[in-house]
C-alpha positions in Angstrom: -31.5 3.6 46.3 -29.6 0.9 45.9 -27.3 -1.8 48.2 -24.8 -3.0 45.9 -21.5 -1.8 45.1 -22.4 -0.5 41.7 -23.9 2.4 43.7 -20.2 3.5 44.5 -19.1 3.9 40.9 -18.6 7.6 40.1 -22.1 9.6 39.8 -20.5 12.8 37.5 -18.7 12.0 34.2 -15.2 13.3 33.8 -13.6 13.4 30.2 -11.8 9.8 31.2 -15.2 8.4 32.2 -17.1 9.6 28.9 -14.0 7.8 27.1 -14.5 4.5 28.9 -18.4 4.9 28.1 -17.5 6.0 24.5 -15.3 2.9 24.5 -17.6 0.5 26.0 -20.3 1.1 23.3 -17.8 1.1 20.3 -16.4 -2.4 21.6 -20.3 -3.5 21.3 -20.9 -1.6 18.1 -17.4 -3.5 17.0 -18.7 -6.9 18.0 -21.8 -6.2 15.8 -19.6 -5.1 12.9 -18.2 -8.3 13.1 -21.7 -9.8 12.0 -22.5 -7.1 9.7 -19.9 -5.3 8.3 -22.1 -2.3 6.9 -22.7 -1.2 10.2 -18.5 -1.0 11.1 -18.7 2.8 10.6 -21.9 3.5 12.1 -22.3 5.5 15.6 -24.7 3.2 18.0 -28.5 4.0 17.3 -30.9 5.3 19.8 -32.0 2.0 20.6 -28.5 0.6 20.8 -28.4 2.9 23.4 -31.3 2.1 25.3 -30.4 -1.7 25.1 -26.7 -1.2 26.4 -28.3 0.6 29.6 -31.1 -2.3 29.8 -28.3 -5.1 29.8 -26.5 -2.6 32.8 -29.5 -3.4 34.5 -29.5 -6.9 33.8 -25.3 -7.2 35.1 -26.1 -5.3 38.2 -29.2 -7.1 39.3 -27.3 -10.4 38.5 -24.5 -9.0 41.1 -27.1 -7.8 43.7 -29.2 -10.9 43.9 -25.8 -13.0 44.2 -24.9 -10.1 47.0 -28.2 -11.1 48.6 -28.1 -14.5 49.1 -24.7 -14.7 50.3 -25.5 -11.5 53.3 -29.1 -13.0 53.8 -30.6 -9.7 53.1 -33.7 -9.0 51.6 -33.0 -7.7 47.8 -34.4 -4.1 47.2 -37.1 -3.4 45.0 -35.5 -2.2 41.9 -33.8 -5.4 41.7 -36.9 -7.1 42.1 -39.0 -5.6 39.6 -36.2 -5.9 37.1 -36.6 -9.4 36.7 -40.4 -8.9 36.3 -41.9 -7.9 32.8 -43.3 -4.6 32.1 -46.7 -3.9 32.0 -49.0 -1.3 31.3 -49.7 -0.9 35.0 -46.6 -2.5 36.6 -43.3 -1.6 37.1 -40.5 -4.0 35.5 -38.2 -4.8 32.5 -36.8 -2.7 30.3 -36.6 -0.2 32.6 -35.3 2.0 29.9 -37.3 2.4 26.6 -36.9 4.1 23.1 -39.2 6.9 23.2 -41.5 8.6 20.3 -39.3 11.8 19.1 -42.3 12.3 16.5 -44.6 13.0 19.9 -41.7 15.2 21.4 -41.5 17.5 18.7 -45.6 17.7 18.3 -45.4 18.9 22.1 -43.1 21.1 21.5 -44.6 23.1 18.6 -47.8 23.3 19.9 -46.3 24.5 23.1 -44.3 27.2 21.5 -47.4 28.1 19.1 -49.5 28.4 22.7 -46.5 30.9 24.2 -46.5 32.9 21.1 -50.1 33.5 20.8 -50.5 34.3 24.6 -47.3 36.7 24.5 -49.4 38.6 22.1 -52.4 39.3 23.9 -50.6 40.4 27.0 -47.7 43.0 28.4 -44.4 41.9 27.7 -43.9 42.6 31.4 -46.8 40.0 32.2 -44.7 37.6 30.0 -42.0 37.8 31.9 -43.5 37.2 34.8 -44.8 34.1 33.5 -41.4 33.1 32.9 -40.5 34.0 36.4 -43.6 32.4 37.7 -42.9 29.0 35.7 -39.2 28.7 37.0 -40.0 29.1 40.6 -42.8 26.8 40.4 -41.5 24.2 38.1 -38.2 23.9 40.0 -40.8 23.4 43.5 -43.0 20.7 41.5 -39.4 19.0 40.4 -38.6 18.4 44.0 -41.9 17.2 45.0 -42.0 14.7 41.8 -38.1 13.7 42.7 -38.9 13.0 46.1 -42.0 10.7 45.6 -40.1 9.0 42.9 -37.5 8.0 44.6 -39.4 6.3 47.2 -38.8 2.6 46.9 -42.4 1.5 47.6 -43.9 3.5 45.0 -42.4 1.6 42.7 -45.6 -1.1 43.6 -47.8 2.0 42.5 -49.8 1.5 39.0 -48.5 3.2 36.3 -46.7 5.4 38.6 -44.2 2.4 39.6 -42.3 2.4 35.9 -41.1 5.9 36.3 -40.2 5.7 39.7 -38.1 2.6 38.9 -36.4 4.5 36.3 -35.5 7.0 38.5 -34.1 4.7 40.9 -32.0 2.8 38.5 -30.6 6.2 38.0 -28.6 6.1 41.2 -27.4 3.1 40.4 -26.4 4.1 36.7 -25.9 7.9 36.9 -24.9 8.0 33.4 -28.0 6.8 31.8 -29.1 10.0 31.3 -26.1 11.2 29.5 -25.9 7.8 27.5 -29.4 8.5 26.1 -30.3 10.7 23.5 -31.8 13.9 24.8 -34.9 13.5 22.9 -35.5 10.1 25.0 -34.8 11.7 28.0 -37.5 14.6 26.8 -39.6 11.8 26.0 -39.6 10.2 29.2 -42.3 12.5 30.1 -44.4 11.8 26.9 -47.1 9.8 28.8 -47.6 12.4 31.8 -48.0 15.0 29.2 -50.8 12.8 27.4 -52.4 12.5 30.8 -52.2 16.0 32.2 -52.7 17.7 28.8 -56.6 17.0 28.4 -57.0 18.1 32.3 -55.3 21.5 31.7 -57.3 22.3 29.0 -60.6 21.6 31.0 -59.3 23.7 34.0 -57.6 26.8 32.0 -59.4 29.8 30.1 -57.2 29.1 27.0 -58.6 32.3 25.5 -56.5 34.2 28.4 -52.8 35.2 27.3 -51.5 34.3 30.6 -53.0 31.0 30.6 -51.9 30.6 27.2 -48.1 31.2 28.1 -48.2 29.3 31.4 -49.5 26.4 29.8 -47.3 26.3 26.9 -44.2 27.0 29.4 -45.1 24.1 31.4 -43.5 21.7 29.1 -40.5 23.8 28.1 -39.9 24.1 32.0 -40.1 20.3 32.1 -37.8 20.0 28.9 -35.1 22.7 30.6 -35.7 20.8 33.7 -34.5 17.8 32.1 -31.4 19.7 30.4 -30.3 21.0 34.0 -30.3 17.5 35.1 -28.2 16.0 32.3 -25.9 18.9 32.6 -25.5 18.0 36.3 -23.7 15.0 35.4 -21.1 15.9 33.2 -18.0 18.0 34.6 -17.7 19.6 30.9 -20.0 21.0 28.7 -21.1 23.8 26.8 -20.3 27.1 28.0 -23.6 28.6 27.9 -24.9 25.5 30.2 -22.1 26.4 32.9 -22.9 30.0 32.7 -26.5 28.9 33.9 -25.2 26.5 36.2 -23.0 29.2 37.8 -25.8 31.8 38.2 -28.1 29.8 39.7 -30.2 29.0 36.9 -29.4 25.4 36.5 -28.6 22.9 39.2 -24.6 22.6 39.3 -22.7 19.6 39.3 -21.4 19.8 42.9 -25.5 20.5 44.3 -26.6 17.3 42.7 -23.6 15.3 43.2 -24.8 15.2 46.8 -28.0 14.1 46.0 -26.4 11.2 44.6 -24.6 10.3 47.8 -26.8 7.9 49.6 -29.3 7.8 51.1 -30.3 10.3 48.3 -32.3 12.7 50.9 -31.6 16.0 49.9 -31.0 18.0 47.0 -34.2 17.0 44.9 -35.2 19.9 42.9 -33.5 19.9 39.0 -32.7 23.8 38.9 -31.6 24.1 42.5 -33.8 27.5 43.7 -36.0 25.4 45.6 -34.1 23.0 47.4 -33.9 24.8 50.6 -37.8 24.7 50.5 -38.3 21.0 49.6 -35.6 19.8 52.4 -37.3 22.2 55.0 -40.8 20.4 54.1 -39.1 17.2 54.4 -38.0 18.3 58.2 -41.8 18.4 58.8 -42.5 15.2 57.3 -41.2 12.4 55.5 -44.5 10.5 55.3 -44.8 8.8 51.7 -48.5 9.5 51.6 -48.6 13.3 52.4 -45.8 13.8 50.0 -48.0 11.6 47.0 -51.1 13.7 47.9 -48.8 17.0 47.6 -47.5 15.5 44.1 -51.3 14.3 42.9 -52.7 18.2 43.8 -49.8 19.9 42.5 -49.7 18.0 39.2 -53.6 18.8 38.6 -53.5 22.4 40.4 -50.4 24.1 39.9 -51.3 26.2 36.7 -54.6 27.1 38.0 -52.6 28.4 40.8 -49.9 30.2 38.5 -52.3 31.9 36.4 -54.5 33.4 39.2 -51.1 34.7 41.0 -49.6 36.7 37.2 -53.5 37.7 36.7 -53.5 39.5 40.1 -49.9 41.0 39.8 -50.7 42.0 36.6 -53.8 43.5 37.8 -52.3 45.3 40.7 -49.2 47.0 38.4 -52.4 47.8 36.1 -50.7 45.8 33.0 -53.1 43.1 32.4 
């Protein structure tokens, strides 16, 4: 969470705010066009959008440093790390990065193939149970992840610290997820997918149709969660996105807005179905070590559990 006045800016993008954001981007592009007339009519590139966000980080950090000097209060960790250079293990600047779109497309392709192959091996009702299980399972996992990534001290954890840093800067720059291209929003998951895929391949029986569908859906639910999160940050959008929000299949703008109000301690889930469960667990304990342990266990063993649940239900219904 942030302690500076920038956190008080509107969290959700109305049409007027979006126009202002576009104007800000356009002005920057126009300045560049005076140097290079060939890009006068070009829209901002993915890299330029990322650069604008990192420039915003620097502006807010400078203001926070000045306010900390005047007040005598310690500087929040997100501002401390924004002054450090990011390394492979440690969090730092740049907070926002251009992701590999090719990797996103490759992941999506192979996950789709896995789902199709698995679905052809099992009963359609079993496939439907896989989808329902993953909707609920992903939402619960997204809540656990969000609790961990929002904890300030976790910025200092090796490897995990960089996504924690970006998550916490999202409170200061809530329109970041809207400004970035969606492929970069999905690309934020590239490293996590690279780490977890070998683990899942070793733990799951990929000759099992249920395991194939569940494994493929893990990625697609993560991308869907990113889309749900992005959609929650605009007050307008596609008709079908609003339909999903209105029917409880994506988190609504109103619900997610509650999370962006300091101290950012409610409504962590990115679909919203499991928010009552996460909120209830947080009434039992907010101990950071317990939540990190739960996050690590769920990250590794969740799919194994989901497959066992669906297999057991399919066997009970005699449709396996």
